[in-house]
NUKOL-991926 format. One record per residue: residue in three letters; z, x, y of N, C-alpha, C in turn. Coordinates in steps of 0.2 Angstrom, whole numbers. Example, Ala and Ser with C-alpha at 12.3 -4.5 7.8 and 13.67 -1.06 7.14 Angstrom:
BEGIN
ALA,39,66,-28,39,62,-22,39,66,-16
SER,35,64,-11,36,68,-5,39,64,0
***
This chain:
BEGIN
UNK,99,65,-97,96,69,-103,96,65,-109
UNK,101,61,-110,102,57,-116,95,53,-117
UNK,93,50,-112,87,46,-112,81,50,-114
UNK,80,56,-111,75,60,-113,75,62,-121
UNK,81,63,-123,82,65,-130,80,59,-134
UNK,82,53,-133,81,47,-137,73,46,-136
UNK,70,47,-131,63,46,-130,59,50,-135
UNK,61,56,-137,57,60,-141,60,60,-148
UNK,65,55,-149,67,53,-156,72,58,-159
UNK,76,62,-155,81,67,-158,88,64,-157
UNK,92,65,-162,99,64,-161,102,70,-159
UNK,109,70,-157,112,76,-153,112,82,-158
UNK,114,81,-164,114,87,-169,107,90,-169
UNK,102,87,-170,95,90,-170,94,94,-164
UNK,95,91,-158,93,94,-152,98,101,-151
UNK,104,100,-153,109,105,-152,107,111,-157
UNK,104,110,-163,102,115,-167,96,119,-164
UNK,92,115,-161,85,118,-159,87,123,-153
UNK,92,121,-149,93,126,-143,99,131,-144
UNK,102,130,-150,107,135,-152,114,134,-150
UNK,116,128,-149,123,127,-146,126,121,-151
UNK,132,120,-150,136,115,-155,134,108,-152
UNK,135,103,-157,134,96,-155,139,94,-149
UNK,145,97,-150,151,96,-145,149,98,-138
UNK,146,104,-138,144,107,-131,138,103,-128
UNK,133,101,-132,128,96,-130,131,90,-127
UNK,135,87,-131,138,81,-129,142,81,-122
UNK,145,87,-121,148,88,-114,143,89,-109
UNK,137,92,-110,132,93,-105,129,86,-104
UNK,128,82,-109,125,75,-107,130,71,-104
UNK,136,72,-105,141,68,-101,143,70,-94
UNK,140,76,-92,141,79,-86,147,83,-85
UNK,151,84,-91,157,88,-90,156,95,-91
UNK,150,98,-92,149,105,-93,142,106,-90
UNK,141,112,-87,135,115,-85,132,120,-89
UNK,126,119,-92,123,124,-96,121,131,-93
UNK,120,136,-96,118,142,-93,110,141,-92
UNK,107,146,-88,100,145,-87,96,145,-93
UNK,98,150,-98,94,150,-104,95,144,-108
UNK,101,141,-109,101,135,-112,97,129,-109
UNK,98,129,-102,94,124,-99,87,124,-100
UNK,84,130,-100,77,131,-101,75,129,-108
UNK,79,131,-113,78,129,-120,78,121,-121
UNK,83,118,-117,83,110,-118,77,107,-115
UNK,75,110,-109,68,107,-106,62,108,-111
UNK,62,114,-114,57,115,-119,57,111,-124
UNK,63,110,-127,64,105,-133,62,98,-131
UNK,63,96,-125,62,89,-123,55,88,-119
UNK,52,94,-119,45,94,-116,45,91,-109
UNK,49,94,-105,49,92,-98,52,98,-94
UNK,52,97,-87,54,102,-82,62,102,-82
UNK,64,108,-81,72,108,-80,74,103,-74
UNK,70,103,-69,72,98,-63,73,91,-65
UNK,70,89,-71,70,82,-73,77,81,-77
UNK,80,87,-79,86,86,-83,93,87,-78
UNK,92,92,-74,98,94,-70,96,94,-62
UNK,100,91,-58,99,92,-51,106,91,-48
UNK,107,92,-41,113,91,-38,112,86,-32
UNK,116,81,-32,115,75,-27,116,78,-20
UNK,120,83,-19,122,85,-13,117,90,-10
UNK,112,92,-14,107,97,-11,100,94,-13
UNK,98,89,-10,91,86,-11,86,91,-10
UNK,80,91,-14,75,95,-12,71,93,-6
UNK,68,98,-2,65,97,4,58,99,4
UNK,53,95,6,46,97,7,44,95,14
UNK,39,99,16,36,98,22,29,94,21
UNK,29,89,25,23,84,24,20,82,30
UNK,13,81,30,9,78,35,12,71,36
UNK,14,69,42,17,63,44,12,58,46
UNK,12,52,43,8,46,46,12,41,48
UNK,12,40,55,17,35,58,15,28,57
UNK,21,24,57,20,17,57,17,15,63
UNK,12,10,63,9,8,70,14,5,74
UNK,13,6,81,18,4,86,19,-4,84
UNK,25,-6,84,27,-13,83,24,-18,88
UNK,21,-24,86,19,-28,91,25,-32,94
UNK,24,-36,99,29,-39,103,34,-44,98
UNK,31,-46,93,34,-51,88,39,-47,84
UNK,39,-41,84,44,-37,79,47,-31,83
UNK,53,-29,82,56,-23,84,60,-20,79
UNK,59,-14,78,63,-10,73,69,-6,77
UNK,74,-4,73,80,-1,76,79,6,77
UNK,73,9,74,72,16,75,65,18,78
UNK,65,23,82,58,26,84,54,29,79
UNK,48,29,79,44,32,74,45,39,74
UNK,45,41,67,45,49,66,52,52,67
UNK,58,48,67,64,50,69,68,51,62
UNK,73,56,62,77,57,57,80,51,54
UNK,80,50,47,83,45,44,78,39,42
UNK,72,40,44,67,35,43,65,36,35
UNK,64,31,32,62,31,25,54,32,24
UNK,52,36,19,45,37,19,43,37,11
UNK,36,35,10,33,36,4,29,43,4
UNK,29,46,-2,25,52,-2,19,52,-7
UNK,14,56,-5,9,57,-9,6,64,-9
UNK,3,67,-14,0,74,-14,-7,73,-14
UNK,-10,75,-8,-18,75,-8,-20,81,-5
UNK,-26,83,-8,-29,89,-5,-24,95,-4
UNK,-20,96,-9,-15,102,-9,-10,102,-4
UNK,-9,96,-1,-3,95,4,0,89,3
UNK,7,89,5,11,82,5,9,78,11
UNK,9,72,10,8,67,15,13,62,15
UNK,16,60,21,22,55,21,20,49,25
UNK,21,43,22,20,37,26,26,34,27
UNK,28,32,34,34,29,35,34,22,33
UNK,39,20,30,40,13,28,42,9,34
UNK,38,3,36,40,-1,41,45,-6,40
UNK,51,-6,43,56,-10,41,54,-18,43
UNK,49,-19,47,47,-26,49,42,-28,44
UNK,40,-24,39,34,-27,34,37,-31,29
UNK,33,-35,25,35,-39,20,39,-35,14
UNK,36,-29,13,38,-26,7,43,-20,8
UNK,46,-20,14,50,-14,16,56,-14,12
UNK,59,-19,10,66,-19,6,65,-20,-1
UNK,58,-20,-4,57,-21,-11,53,-15,-13
UNK,52,-10,-9,49,-4,-10,54,2,-10
UNK,55,6,-15,59,11,-15,56,18,-12
UNK,59,21,-7,56,27,-4,57,33,-8
UNK,52,38,-7,53,44,-10,57,49,-6
UNK,58,48,0,62,52,4,64,50,11
UNK,68,54,15,69,52,21,68,58,26
UNK,66,56,32,64,61,37,71,65,39
UNK,70,72,39,76,76,41,76,77,49
UNK,70,75,52,70,76,59,64,74,62
UNK,63,74,69,56,72,72,50,76,69
UNK,44,74,69,39,77,67,37,83,73
UNK,33,88,71,30,93,75,23,93,74
UNK,19,95,80,12,96,79,10,103,77
UNK,5,103,72,2,109,70,-3,111,75
UNK,-6,117,73,-12,119,78,-18,115,77
UNK,-19,111,72,-24,107,71,-23,100,74
UNK,-17,99,77,-15,93,80,-12,88,76
UNK,-11,90,69,-7,85,65,0,85,66
UNK,3,80,64,11,80,64,14,81,58
UNK,18,85,57,22,87,51,29,86,52
UNK,33,85,46,40,84,46,43,86,40
UNK,49,88,40,52,90,33,56,83,31
UNK,55,82,24,57,76,21,62,78,15
UNK,68,75,15,73,76,10,71,71,4
UNK,70,74,-2,68,69,-7,74,65,-10
UNK,72,59,-12,77,55,-15,77,55,-22
UNK,72,58,-25,71,58,-32,68,65,-34
UNK,65,66,-40,62,72,-42,55,73,-38
UNK,53,79,-37,47,81,-34,41,79,-38
UNK,42,80,-45,36,78,-49,34,71,-49
UNK,39,66,-48,38,59,-48,34,58,-42
UNK,36,60,-36,33,59,-30,26,62,-30
UNK,25,67,-33,18,71,-33,13,66,-37
UNK,16,62,-41,11,58,-45,10,51,-42
UNK,12,50,-36,11,43,-33,4,42,-32
UNK,1,36,-33,-6,35,-31,-5,30,-25
UNK,-7,32,-19,-6,29,-13,-13,24,-11
UNK,-11,18,-10,-17,13,-9,-15,10,-2
UNK,-20,8,2,-19,4,8,-24,-1,9
UNK,-22,-7,11,-26,-13,13,-22,-19,15
UNK,-25,-24,17,-22,-30,19,-21,-35,15
UNK,-25,-35,9,-25,-41,4,-18,-41,1
UNK,-15,-47,1,-9,-48,-3,-10,-47,-11
UNK,-16,-48,-13,-18,-47,-20,-18,-40,-22
UNK,-20,-36,-17,-20,-28,-18,-13,-26,-20
UNK,-7,-29,-17,-1,-27,-19,1,-29,-26
UNK,-2,-35,-28,-1,-37,-35,-4,-32,-40
UNK,-10,-30,-38,-14,-25,-42,-10,-19,-43
UNK,-7,-16,-37,-3,-10,-38,3,-11,-42
UNK,6,-17,-41,12,-18,-45,10,-18,-53
UNK,5,-22,-54,3,-23,-61,0,-16,-64
UNK,-3,-12,-61,-6,-6,-63,0,-1,-64
UNK,6,-2,-61,12,3,-62,15,1,-68
UNK,14,-5,-71,18,-6,-77,14,-8,-83
UNK,7,-6,-82,3,-7,-88,4,-3,-93
UNK,0,-3,-99,0,1,-105,-1,8,-103
UNK,3,13,-104,2,20,-103,4,22,-96
UNK,6,17,-92,8,19,-85,14,24,-84
UNK,13,29,-81,19,34,-80,20,36,-73
UNK,15,34,-69,15,35,-62,15,29,-58
UNK,18,30,-52,19,24,-47,12,23,-43
UNK,10,17,-43,5,15,-39,8,11,-33
UNK,7,14,-27,10,11,-21,5,8,-16
UNK,7,2,-14,3,-2,-9,6,-1,-2
UNK,2,1,3,4,1,10,0,-5,13
UNK,3,-9,16,0,-15,20,-3,-12,26
UNK,-10,-12,27,-13,-9,33,-20,-13,34
UNK,-22,-15,40,-28,-18,41,-34,-14,38
UNK,-40,-17,37,-45,-14,34,-48,-8,38
UNK,-49,-8,44,-51,-2,48,-46,4,47
UNK,-40,2,48,-35,8,47,-35,10,40
UNK,-35,6,35,-35,9,28,-41,13,27
UNK,-47,12,29,-53,16,28,-52,23,32
UNK,-49,22,38,-48,28,42,-43,33,38
UNK,-38,30,35,-33,34,31,-36,38,25
UNK,-41,34,22,-45,37,17,-49,42,19
UNK,-52,41,25,-57,46,28,-53,53,29
UNK,-47,52,32,-43,58,33,-39,61,27
UNK,-40,58,22,-37,60,15,-30,60,16
UNK,-27,54,18,-20,52,18,-18,47,13
UNK,-23,44,9,-22,40,4,-27,41,-1
UNK,-26,38,-7,-31,39,-13,-36,33,-13
UNK,-34,27,-11,-38,21,-12,-37,17,-6
UNK,-43,14,-3,-42,10,2,-45,3,0
UNK,-43,-2,4,-46,-9,3,-48,-12,9
UNK,-54,-16,9,-57,-18,16,-61,-24,14
UNK,-61,-28,20,-66,-34,20,-69,-34,27
UNK,-73,-29,28,-77,-28,35,-84,-30,34
UNK,-86,-35,38,-92,-38,38,-97,-34,43
UNK,-103,-33,41,-108,-30,45,-113,-35,47
UNK,-113,-36,54,-118,-42,56,-125,-40,55
UNK,-127,-33,56,-134,-31,55,-137,-32,48
UNK,-133,-31,43,-135,-32,36,-133,-38,33
UNK,-128,-41,36,-125,-47,32,-121,-45,26
UNK,-119,-39,25,-115,-36,20,-108,-34,21
UNK,-104,-35,16,-97,-33,17,-96,-26,15
UNK,-92,-22,19,-89,-16,17,-94,-10,16
UNK,-99,-11,12,-103,-5,11,-106,-2,17
UNK,-109,-5,22,-111,-2,28,-106,2,32
UNK,-100,-1,32,-94,3,35,-93,9,31
UNK,-93,9,25,-91,15,21,-97,20,22
UNK,-103,18,22,-109,23,23,-108,26,30
UNK,-106,23,35,-105,26,42,-99,31,42
UNK,-94,29,39,-88,32,40,-88,38,35
UNK,-91,38,29,-91,43,24,-98,46,23
UNK,-102,47,29,-109,49,28,-109,56,24
UNK,-104,60,24,-105,66,20,-101,67,14
UNK,-99,61,11,-95,61,5,-98,55,1
UNK,-97,56,-6,-99,51,-11,-94,47,-12
UNK,-95,40,-12,-90,35,-12,-92,30,-17
UNK,-87,26,-20,-88,21,-24,-84,15,-22
UNK,-88,9,-22,-85,3,-19,-85,-2,-25
UNK,-79,-5,-26,-78,-10,-32,-75,-16,-29
UNK,-77,-22,-31,-75,-28,-29,-68,-30,-32
UNK,-63,-33,-28,-57,-35,-30,-58,-43,-31
UNK,-60,-46,-25,-61,-53,-26,-64,-56,-20
UNK,-67,-62,-20,-69,-66,-14,-64,-71,-12
UNK,-63,-72,-6,-58,-77,-4,-60,-80,2
UNK,-57,-86,4,-58,-90,10,-53,-87,16
UNK,-56,-86,21,-52,-85,27,-53,-90,32
UNK,-48,-92,36,-49,-98,40,-43,-98,45
UNK,-42,-104,48,-37,-105,53,-31,-108,50
UNK,-25,-105,51,-19,-107,48,-16,-111,53
UNK,-14,-118,52,-11,-122,57,-5,-125,54
UNK,-1,-129,58,5,-132,56,3,-138,51
UNK,8,-140,47,6,-146,42,4,-152,46
UNK,-2,-155,44,-4,-161,47,-9,-159,54
UNK,-9,-153,55,-13,-151,61,-12,-155,67
UNK,-5,-155,70,-4,-159,75,-7,-158,82
UNK,-10,-152,83,-14,-151,89,-21,-152,88
UNK,-23,-155,82,-30,-156,81,-35,-150,82
UNK,-33,-145,80,-37,-139,80,-43,-139,75
UNK,-49,-138,78,-55,-139,74,-59,-133,72
UNK,-58,-128,77,-62,-122,76,-60,-117,81
UNK,-64,-111,81,-63,-105,86,-62,-107,93
UNK,-66,-112,95,-66,-114,102,-59,-117,104
UNK,-55,-119,100,-48,-122,101,-43,-116,102
UNK,-45,-110,101,-40,-104,101,-39,-103,108
UNK,-43,-104,113,-42,-103,120,-39,-108,124
UNK,-38,-114,121,-35,-119,124,-28,-117,127
UNK,-26,-120,133,-20,-118,136,-14,-121,132
UNK,-15,-126,128,-9,-129,125,-8,-126,118
UNK,-12,-121,116,-12,-118,109,-10,-111,110
UNK,-5,-109,106,-3,-102,105,-6,-99,99
UNK,-10,-94,101,-14,-91,95,-11,-84,94
UNK,-10,-83,87,-7,-76,85,-13,-72,83
UNK,-15,-67,86,-20,-63,84,-18,-57,80
UNK,-23,-54,77,-22,-48,73,-23,-41,77
UNK,-22,-36,74,-23,-29,77,-31,-29,78
UNK,-33,-24,83,-40,-23,84,-44,-20,78
UNK,-40,-17,73,-43,-14,67,-43,-18,61
UNK,-41,-25,62,-41,-29,57,-47,-33,56
UNK,-50,-34,50,-56,-38,49,-55,-45,51
UNK,-49,-48,51,-48,-55,53,-49,-56,60
UNK,-47,-51,64,-48,-51,71,-56,-50,73
UNK,-59,-46,69,-66,-45,70,-70,-52,69
UNK,-68,-56,64,-71,-62,62,-70,-67,68
UNK,-64,-67,71,-63,-71,77,-68,-70,83
UNK,-68,-63,84,-72,-61,89,-80,-62,88
UNK,-82,-62,82,-89,-63,80,-90,-70,81
UNK,-86,-75,78,-87,-82,79,-87,-84,86
UNK,-82,-81,90,-81,-83,97,-88,-81,101
UNK,-91,-75,99,-97,-73,102,-102,-78,101
UNK,-103,-81,95,-108,-86,93,-108,-92,98
UNK,-101,-94,99,-100,-100,103,-100,-99,110
UNK,-101,-93,112,-100,-92,120,-93,-92,122
UNK,-88,-91,118,-81,-91,121,-79,-85,124
UNK,-76,-85,130,-74,-79,133,-69,-75,129
UNK,-72,-69,127,-68,-64,123,-61,-62,126
UNK,-61,-62,133,-55,-59,136,-49,-64,135
UNK,-51,-70,134,-45,-75,133,-42,-74,126
UNK,-46,-72,121,-43,-71,115,-39,-65,115
UNK,-41,-60,118,-37,-53,118,-30,-54,122
UNK,-30,-60,126,-24,-61,130,-18,-64,126
UNK,-19,-65,120,-14,-68,116,-8,-63,115
UNK,-2,-66,117,4,-61,117,7,-60,110
UNK,5,-64,105,8,-63,98,3,-59,94
UNK,5,-54,91,1,-50,86,4,-49,80
UNK,1,-51,74,3,-51,67,0,-45,64
UNK,4,-41,59,2,-36,56,-2,-37,49
UNK,-1,-43,47,-4,-45,41,-5,-52,40
UNK,-9,-54,34,-10,-61,33,-4,-65,32
UNK,1,-62,29,7,-66,28,11,-67,34
UNK,11,-62,38,15,-63,45,12,-68,49
UNK,5,-69,49,2,-74,53,5,-81,50
UNK,5,-82,44,7,-89,41,15,-89,43
UNK,19,-84,42,26,-85,44,27,-87,51
UNK,23,-84,56,24,-86,63,22,-93,64
UNK,17,-95,61,15,-102,61,20,-107,58
UNK,23,-105,52,28,-109,49,34,-110,53
UNK,36,-104,56,42,-104,60,41,-108,67
UNK,35,-110,69,34,-113,75,33,-108,81
UNK,33,-102,80,32,-97,85,25,-96,87
UNK,20,-99,83,13,-99,85,10,-106,82
UNK,4,-108,85,1,-114,83,-5,-113,78
UNK,-8,-107,78,-14,-105,74,-15,-98,74
UNK,-17,-96,68,-19,-89,67,-24,-89,62
UNK,-27,-83,61,-33,-82,55,-30,-78,50
UNK,-30,-81,44,-28,-78,38,-31,-81,31
UNK,-30,-78,26,-33,-80,19,-29,-87,17
UNK,-33,-91,14,-30,-98,11,-24,-97,7
UNK,-23,-92,4,-17,-91,-1,-11,-91,3
UNK,-10,-87,8,-4,-87,12,-3,-94,16
UNK,-8,-97,18,-7,-104,21,-4,-109,16
UNK,-7,-109,10,-4,-114,5,3,-112,3
UNK,4,-105,2,11,-103,0,16,-105,5
UNK,15,-106,11,19,-108,16,19,-116,18
UNK,15,-119,14,14,-127,15,11,-128,22
UNK,6,-124,24,3,-125,30,-4,-128,29
UNK,-7,-130,35,-14,-133,35,-19,-127,35
UNK,-25,-128,33,-30,-123,32,-37,-125,34
UNK,-40,-122,39,-47,-124,40,-51,-118,39
UNK,-55,-119,34,-60,-113,32,-65,-111,37
UNK,-66,-105,38,-71,-102,42,-76,-98,38
UNK,-74,-94,33,-79,-90,30,-77,-88,23
UNK,-81,-86,19,-79,-83,12,-81,-76,13
UNK,-76,-72,12,-77,-64,12,-76,-61,5
UNK,-78,-55,5,-77,-51,-1,-73,-45,1
UNK,-68,-44,-3,-63,-39,-2,-64,-34,-8
UNK,-66,-27,-5,-67,-22,-10,-62,-16,-10
UNK,-62,-12,-15,-58,-6,-15,-62,0,-15
UNK,-61,5,-11,-65,10,-10,-61,17,-12
UNK,-65,21,-16,-62,27,-18,-67,33,-18
UNK,-65,39,-17,-70,45,-18,-73,45,-25
UNK,-79,47,-25,-82,47,-32,-79,52,-37
UNK,-77,58,-34,-73,62,-39,-66,59,-40
UNK,-63,55,-36,-57,53,-37,-57,47,-42
UNK,-62,44,-43,-63,38,-47,-62,40,-55
UNK,-62,46,-56,-61,49,-63,-54,51,-64
UNK,-50,51,-59,-42,52,-59,-39,47,-64
UNK,-35,49,-69,-32,44,-73,-29,39,-70
UNK,-25,40,-64,-22,35,-61,-27,30,-58
UNK,-32,32,-55,-37,27,-52,-41,24,-58
UNK,-42,27,-63,-45,24,-69,-41,18,-71
UNK,-34,19,-72,-30,14,-74,-30,8,-69
UNK,-30,10,-62,-30,4,-57,-37,0,-58
UNK,-42,3,-59,-49,0,-60,-48,-4,-67
UNK,-45,-2,-72,-45,-5,-78,-41,-12,-77
UNK,-35,-11,-74,-31,-17,-72,-35,-22,-68
UNK,-39,-20,-63,-43,-24,-59,-47,-28,-63
UNK,-50,-25,-69,-55,-29,-73,-52,-33,-78
UNK,-45,-33,-79,-42,-36,-84,-41,-44,-83
UNK,-42,-47,-89,-41,-55,-88,-34,-57,-86
UNK,-29,-53,-87,-22,-55,-85,-22,-55,-78
UNK,-25,-50,-75,-24,-49,-67,-29,-54,-64
UNK,-34,-56,-67,-39,-61,-64,-35,-68,-64
UNK,-32,-69,-70,-28,-76,-70,-23,-76,-65
UNK,-19,-70,-64,-14,-70,-59,-16,-72,-52
UNK,-22,-68,-50,-25,-70,-44,-27,-77,-43
UNK,-30,-80,-48,-33,-87,-48,-27,-91,-47
UNK,-21,-90,-50,-15,-94,-49,-13,-95,-42
UNK,-14,-90,-38,-12,-90,-31,-16,-95,-27
UNK,-22,-96,-30,-27,-101,-26,-31,-97,-21
UNK,-37,-99,-19,-41,-96,-14,-45,-90,-16
UNK,-44,-88,-22,-48,-82,-24,-53,-83,-29
UNK,-59,-80,-29,-64,-80,-34,-65,-74,-37
UNK,-63,-73,-43,-62,-67,-47,-67,-65,-52
UNK,-73,-68,-52,-78,-67,-57,-81,-60,-57
UNK,-81,-57,-51,-84,-50,-50,-78,-45,-49
UNK,-72,-47,-51,-67,-42,-50,-68,-36,-55
UNK,-68,-30,-52,-69,-23,-55,-76,-21,-55
UNK,-81,-25,-52,-88,-24,-52,-90,-18,-47
UNK,-94,-13,-49,-96,-8,-45,-101,-11,-40
UNK,-99,-11,-34,-104,-14,-29,-109,-9,-27
UNK,-107,-3,-25,-111,2,-22,-108,9,-24
UNK,-113,14,-24,-111,21,-24,-115,24,-19
UNK,-111,27,-14,-115,29,-8,-116,37,-8
***
């Protein structure tokens, strides 16, 4: 409470006078040595322009909400977690969308699992609703208002994570922007089911030669959407330093002496491999036989760097970060997608403002492999 008081520029005596108690009584409340009456608690909250729950809570009785549960995708053979999906004790991120709570499990095997603070933990396994959705009770780890203000974003671009982090600490930022690492197809699916606020994608449409917009038009035929560019980047084959197996292109991915780490079927990087293989007449069945499956660009590079795989498809940035070789295949455009009505949400507006800022562009360019001149540009309104 002392921080709240300082934030509004009041000293103890001034606040005590406003709520009608002595300075000594207020000091005892701030120190946790006394519990105010309900009337005094309400006066304190009014004087500090906040909710009572922001000033007083009990650690042994966390608030509980019922949320629609979005499971972590089943782990690939390269990673195993210690818990089953949807079980008690799993950490979750929360968002409030379309008048309901949505909970996303944090995947312990993901890059950001231990650098992302959870909003709550599951109290028990999920149950099915009459509409077929899974719900679960979640014990909050913080205040409900803070979790309600989360802006949930999903996509596979590492730069999307940077954007979320920068928007969370920009001027006037009071809410948390959360990035969930998900492949492009899954991110758009979550947005279509109203389980996130913002999706990121780099999905190529062979019929039009365009990125993302045709996929958005198909998936959101009955909704107005806006598509903004984040960056263009190079996608290619990530190989060991010096390319000891002399891998030259997609045709080498089906060699018996080459261990190829593929991406999930919903990943745009895997779509690229399939598309290029089709052009060259490479049997697609051989590509799907790969035992290693990576969940993101960084995991592809990590597996190659560790020697668990010989080659995978990812963005140039992660290859360079791990000191690996990189063979470019194609330049792609990564866009972020929002509902038209959602784009006027102050949280989304701040995200877009951050995306267009020079400081964010400079940070992306410092990573290498990103072309940022169109960052923040409105590509389409469907």
